[in-house]
C-alpha positions as CSV (number, residue, x, y, z in Angstrom):
1,M,-99.0,-32.8,98.7
2,L,-99.9,-29.2,99.6
3,T,-98.4,-29.6,103.1
4,T,-95.2,-30.9,101.6
5,A,-95.0,-28.0,99.2
6,L,-95.7,-25.4,101.8
7,I,-93.1,-26.7,104.3
8,S,-90.6,-27.1,101.5
9,G,-91.3,-23.6,100.4
10,L,-90.7,-22.2,103.9
11,V,-87.5,-24.1,104.1
12,L,-86.3,-22.7,100.8
13,G,-87.6,-19.3,101.7
14,G,-85.6,-19.3,104.9
15,T,-82.4,-19.6,103.0
16,Y,-83.5,-16.9,100.5
17,A,-84.3,-14.6,103.4
18,L,-80.9,-15.0,105.0
19,V,-79.1,-14.3,101.7
20,A,-81.3,-11.2,101.1
21,M,-80.8,-9.9,104.6
22,G,-77.1,-9.6,103.9
23,L,-77.8,-7.5,100.8
24,S,-80.4,-5.5,102.6
25,L,-77.8,-4.7,105.3
26,Q,-75.2,-3.7,102.8
27,Y,-77.6,-1.4,101.0
28,G,-79.4,-0.1,104.0
29,I,-76.2,1.0,105.8
30,S,-73.5,1.4,103.1
31,R,-75.9,2.6,100.4
32,I,-74.0,0.2,98.0
33,L,-76.0,-1.9,95.6
34,N,-73.7,-5.0,95.3
35,L,-74.2,-6.7,92.0
36,A,-71.4,-9.2,92.9
37,Y,-73.4,-10.5,95.8
38,G,-74.5,-13.7,94.2
39,E,-70.9,-14.5,93.2
40,I,-70.0,-14.4,97.0
41,V,-72.9,-16.9,97.5
42,I,-71.5,-19.3,94.9
43,F,-67.9,-18.8,96.0
44,A,-68.9,-19.9,99.5
45,A,-70.7,-22.9,98.1
46,F,-67.5,-23.9,96.3
47,G,-65.6,-23.3,99.5
48,A,-67.9,-25.7,101.5
49,F,-67.5,-28.2,98.7
50,V,-63.7,-28.1,98.7
51,L,-63.6,-28.4,102.5
52,F,-65.9,-31.4,102.4
53,A,-64.3,-33.1,99.4
54,T,-60.7,-32.7,100.4
55,M,-60.7,-32.7,104.2
56,N,-64.0,-34.3,105.0
57,I,-65.1,-31.2,106.9
58,N,-68.9,-31.0,107.1
59,P,-70.4,-27.7,105.9
60,V,-71.6,-26.7,109.4
61,L,-68.0,-26.8,110.7
62,G,-66.9,-25.4,107.4
63,M,-68.8,-22.2,108.2
64,A,-66.2,-21.5,110.9
65,V,-63.6,-21.2,108.0
66,V,-65.7,-19.7,105.2
67,L,-67.6,-17.0,107.1
68,P,-64.5,-15.3,108.7
69,L,-62.8,-15.4,105.3
70,A,-65.9,-13.8,103.7
71,F,-65.9,-11.1,106.3
72,V,-62.3,-10.2,105.7
73,F,-62.9,-10.2,102.0
74,G,-65.8,-7.9,102.3
75,Y,-63.9,-5.6,104.7
76,V,-60.9,-5.4,102.2
77,V,-63.2,-4.9,99.2
78,Y,-65.0,-2.0,100.9
79,G,-61.7,-0.4,101.9
80,L,-60.0,-0.7,98.5
81,M,-62.9,-0.3,96.1
82,M,-65.9,1.2,97.9
83,Q,-64.3,3.7,100.2
84,P,-62.9,5.8,97.3
85,L,-66.3,5.8,95.7
86,V,-67.9,6.9,98.9
87,T,-65.4,9.7,99.2
88,R,-65.7,10.8,95.6
89,S,-69.5,10.7,95.6
90,A,-69.8,12.8,98.8
91,K,-70.1,16.0,96.6
92,R,-71.6,14.4,93.5
93,G,-74.2,12.1,95.1
94,T,-73.5,9.3,92.6
95,L,-72.6,6.5,95.1
96,E,-75.4,4.1,94.0
97,V,-74.6,4.4,90.3
98,D,-70.8,4.2,90.9
99,S,-71.2,1.1,93.2
100,I,-73.4,-0.7,90.6
101,L,-70.7,-0.2,87.9
102,A,-67.9,-1.2,90.3
103,T,-69.5,-4.3,91.6
104,F,-70.7,-5.3,88.1
105,G,-67.0,-5.5,87.2
106,L,-66.2,-7.4,90.4
107,M,-68.9,-9.9,89.5
108,F,-67.1,-10.8,86.3
109,V,-63.7,-11.1,88.1
110,L,-65.1,-13.5,90.7
111,Q,-67.0,-15.5,88.1
112,G,-63.8,-15.7,86.0
113,V,-61.8,-17.0,89.0
114,M,-64.4,-19.6,89.8
115,M,-64.5,-20.7,86.1
116,A,-60.8,-21.1,86.1
117,F,-60.6,-23.2,89.2
118,F,-63.9,-25.2,89.0
119,G,-65.0,-25.1,85.4
120,S,-68.5,-24.7,84.2
121,N,-69.9,-28.1,85.3
122,Y,-72.6,-28.5,87.9
123,T,-71.2,-29.3,91.3
124,S,-72.7,-31.0,94.4
125,Y,-71.8,-33.2,97.3
126,N,-73.7,-35.8,99.4
127,Y,-74.4,-34.5,102.9
128,L,-77.3,-35.6,105.1
129,N,-79.2,-36.7,102.0
130,F,-81.9,-38.8,103.7
131,G,-85.5,-38.2,104.6
132,V,-86.9,-36.9,107.9
133,E,-90.7,-36.9,108.7
134,V,-92.1,-33.5,109.6
135,F,-95.8,-33.0,110.2
136,G,-96.6,-36.1,108.2
137,T,-94.4,-35.2,105.2
138,T,-90.8,-36.3,104.4
139,L,-88.2,-33.7,103.8
140,A,-84.4,-34.0,103.2
141,A,-82.4,-33.7,106.4
142,N,-79.9,-31.3,104.7
143,R,-82.7,-28.9,103.8
144,L,-84.0,-29.0,107.3
145,L,-80.5,-28.3,108.7
146,A,-80.1,-25.4,106.3
147,F,-83.4,-23.9,107.4
148,G,-82.5,-24.3,111.1
149,L,-79.2,-22.6,110.5
150,A,-80.9,-19.8,108.6
151,V,-83.3,-19.3,111.5
152,V,-80.5,-19.2,114.1
153,I,-78.3,-16.9,112.1
154,G,-81.1,-14.6,111.2
155,G,-82.4,-14.6,114.8
156,V,-79.0,-13.7,116.2
157,L,-78.6,-10.9,113.6
158,F,-82.1,-9.5,114.4
159,W,-81.3,-9.6,118.2
160,V,-78.0,-7.8,117.6
161,L,-79.7,-5.1,115.6
162,T,-82.5,-4.5,118.0
163,R,-80.9,-5.2,121.4
164,T,-77.3,-3.9,121.2
165,R,-75.7,-0.5,121.1
166,W,-74.1,-1.3,117.7
167,G,-77.5,-2.4,116.4
168,T,-78.9,1.0,117.5
169,T,-76.1,2.7,115.7
170,V,-76.8,0.7,112.5
171,R,-80.5,1.5,112.6
172,A,-79.8,5.2,113.2
173,I,-77.6,5.2,110.0
174,A,-80.3,3.4,108.1
175,V,-83.0,5.9,109.1
176,A,-81.0,9.1,108.9
177,P,-77.5,8.7,107.5
178,G,-77.0,12.5,107.2
179,S,-77.7,13.1,110.9
180,A,-75.7,10.1,112.3
181,P,-72.3,12.0,112.4
182,L,-74.0,14.8,114.4
183,V,-74.3,12.4,117.4
184,G,-70.8,11.1,117.1
185,I,-71.4,8.0,114.9
186,D,-68.5,7.1,112.7
187,L,-70.4,6.6,109.4
188,N,-67.5,5.1,107.4
189,R,-66.4,2.6,110.0
190,T,-69.9,1.4,110.6
191,A,-70.7,1.2,106.9
192,R,-67.5,-0.8,106.3
193,F,-68.3,-3.3,109.1
194,A,-71.9,-3.6,107.8
195,F,-70.7,-4.3,104.3
196,A,-68.3,-7.0,105.6
197,L,-71.1,-8.5,107.7
198,G,-73.4,-8.6,104.7
199,T,-70.7,-10.5,102.8
200,S,-70.5,-13.1,105.6
201,L,-74.3,-13.5,105.4
202,A,-74.0,-14.1,101.7
203,A,-71.4,-16.7,102.4
204,A,-73.6,-18.4,105.1
205,G,-76.4,-18.7,102.5
206,G,-73.9,-20.1,100.0
207,V,-72.8,-22.8,102.4
208,M,-76.4,-23.7,103.2
209,I,-77.4,-23.8,99.5
210,S,-74.5,-26.1,98.8
211,M,-75.9,-28.7,101.2
212,Y,-78.9,-29.6,99.0
213,Q,-78.6,-27.9,95.6
214,T,-76.3,-28.3,92.6
215,F,-74.5,-25.1,91.6
216,T,-72.2,-23.8,88.9
217,A,-69.7,-20.9,88.7
218,A,-72.2,-19.0,86.4
219,M,-75.2,-19.2,88.9
220,G,-74.2,-16.1,90.9
221,V,-76.3,-13.8,88.9
222,V,-79.5,-15.8,89.7
223,F,-78.9,-15.3,93.4
224,T,-78.1,-11.7,93.0
225,M,-81.3,-11.1,91.1
226,K,-83.4,-13.1,93.7
227,A,-81.8,-11.2,96.5
228,L,-82.5,-7.9,94.8
229,V,-86.1,-8.9,94.2
230,I,-86.5,-9.8,97.9
231,V,-84.9,-6.7,99.2
232,I,-87.0,-4.4,97.0
233,M,-90.2,-6.4,97.8
234,G,-89.5,-6.1,101.5
235,G,-88.5,-2.5,101.4
236,L,-85.0,-1.2,100.8
237,G,-82.9,-1.7,103.9
238,N,-85.7,-3.3,105.9
239,L,-84.5,-6.6,107.4
240,M,-87.9,-7.8,108.5
241,G,-89.3,-7.0,105.1
242,A,-86.5,-9.2,103.5
243,L,-87.5,-12.0,105.9
244,V,-91.1,-11.9,104.9
245,A,-90.4,-11.5,101.2
246,G,-87.9,-14.4,101.2
247,L,-90.4,-16.8,102.8
248,L,-93.1,-15.6,100.4
249,L,-90.9,-16.1,97.4
250,G,-89.8,-19.6,98.6
251,V,-93.4,-20.7,99.0
252,A,-94.4,-19.3,95.6
253,E,-91.6,-21.0,93.8
254,T,-92.2,-24.3,95.4
255,L,-96.0,-24.3,94.7
256,V,-95.3,-23.5,91.0
257,A,-92.6,-26.2,90.8
258,T,-95.0,-28.7,92.4
259,Y,-98.3,-28.0,90.7
260,V,-97.3,-26.3,87.4
261,D,-93.7,-26.7,86.0
262,P,-90.3,-26.5,87.6
263,G,-89.1,-24.5,84.7
264,L,-91.3,-21.6,85.6
265,T,-89.9,-20.9,89.0
266,L,-87.7,-18.0,87.8
267,A,-90.7,-16.6,86.0
268,T,-92.7,-16.9,89.2
269,T,-90.0,-14.8,91.0
270,Y,-90.5,-11.9,88.7
271,L,-94.3,-12.2,88.5
272,V,-94.5,-12.0,92.3
273,F,-92.0,-9.1,92.2
274,L,-94.1,-7.3,89.6
275,G,-97.3,-7.8,91.6
276,V,-95.7,-6.3,94.7
277,L,-94.4,-3.4,92.8
278,L,-97.8,-2.6,91.3
279,W,-99.6,-3.1,94.7
280,R,-97.0,-1.5,97.0
281,P,-94.2,0.3,95.1
282,S,-92.3,1.0,98.3
283,G,-92.3,-2.7,99.3
284,L,-94.3,-4.8,101.7
285,F,-93.2,-2.8,104.7
286,G,-92.7,0.6,103.0
287,K,-89.9,3.1,103.5
288,G,-91.2,4.3,106.8
289,A,-91.3,0.8,108.4
290,S,-89.2,0.3,111.5
291,R,-86.0,-1.6,110.9
């Protein structure tokens, strides 16, 4: 029973980590706290559902459609909504507050669109819903696939950020955004690309979540809050911290759901979050950790 709970928690935590890494990327580079992030997750889940239900396209192939669309959406949203805020706040220093207010409104717009098209009922579809034995315990194949995709996507992202010139640019902005333009880095262009990439990561998480979990148009706020908790726990803008915090949160939620009460999983999220804040206010990896 314990082995099953631990493995299930790691599988769930892998998806959480991927979702949170996108938000961490957006905040770490663009300095935008996106409260509509969870709505992107749910929108992508509905996109995977529509592709599967209407055209019988499995969610793995569906990512080839959903992720580029999410990237374009994030790129356009940054250009139309966030760029003016960045320009306006250059002298006032109010970007974080302005972005919270702007994305709070965007959250309701996206939620309203989903309500209009899909209603408020729970939605799910049957994909790879059979058991696979792993280390003596049986797990659903769709959860294992979601975990594998999260590992692959997260690994590719980490490699890009640590082994490519663009990744070096991104990390330079995250560490010293004020100094980046002095060495010829186009701050606005990189921030816009990072915001769009973070939107794609949110969409990837949404597609993976749709494989094994029911969802509704009103659930976005839950994923926004969990992603925020993970990002703050791991250290603002720290991708490795988001990975560790996501895995920790997934294990904690699964253990509570297995041994205590499934209704207490959300409370567990905030208890773990509170514990980390009291123990290490700057997050598990701290502000000075390498990204």
